[in-house]
N, C-alpha and C positions, 0 to 999 in steps of 0.2 A: 504494500500500500504506500503510495507516494504521499509525502508530507506536504501540506499546504503552508505557504508563508502567510502569516498574519501581520498586518501593519498595526503598529502600536503608536499612539500619540500620547505624549506626556501631558498630564492635566495641569491646570493652573494652581491646584490646591483648593479651589472653590468650585464644587460641583455645579452650583447654580450659575456661575459665570460660564463654565464650560457648556452648559445647556442653553445659554443665551438669555437668561432672565435679566431684565433691565434693573431690577432691584436685588441683584445677586448678593451684594455686601450685606444688606439688611437681612436677607433670608439666612445667610450664613451666620450672622451674629445671633439671630434668634435661636438657631439650632445650638450654637455654642452655649448660650445662656441656659437653654433647656437642659443641656447635658451637664451643666455645672462646671464647665471649663473656665469660664471667665469670672465667676463670682466667688471663687474660693478666697476667703480672707477679706472680702470687701463688704462694706455696709450695704443694706438694702437701697439706700439713697444712691450710692455709687453705681450699683447695678442698674437701677432705673435710669440713671443718666446715660449709661452705656447703651441701653436698649432704646432710648428715645433720641439718640444722637447728641446728647448734651442739652436738649431743650425740654423744658417742662411743658407738658401739654394740658 
C-alpha cells in the first residue's frame, strides 16, 4: 500500500483566528478564562477587566 503525503500547516496558536473568526482574540480569551488559565492568583475585578477588554460595561 502506497503512503499518501499529507500537507500540514502550522497554526497560529489561536484556533479561532485560524478558522477566520473576526473576533478571534475575544473568543480565545473567553475560553482561557473559562478554563482558568488567566485568572489564577488574580482578583475577580482583574479578571473582569481582562474579559471586558479593560472597560467597565
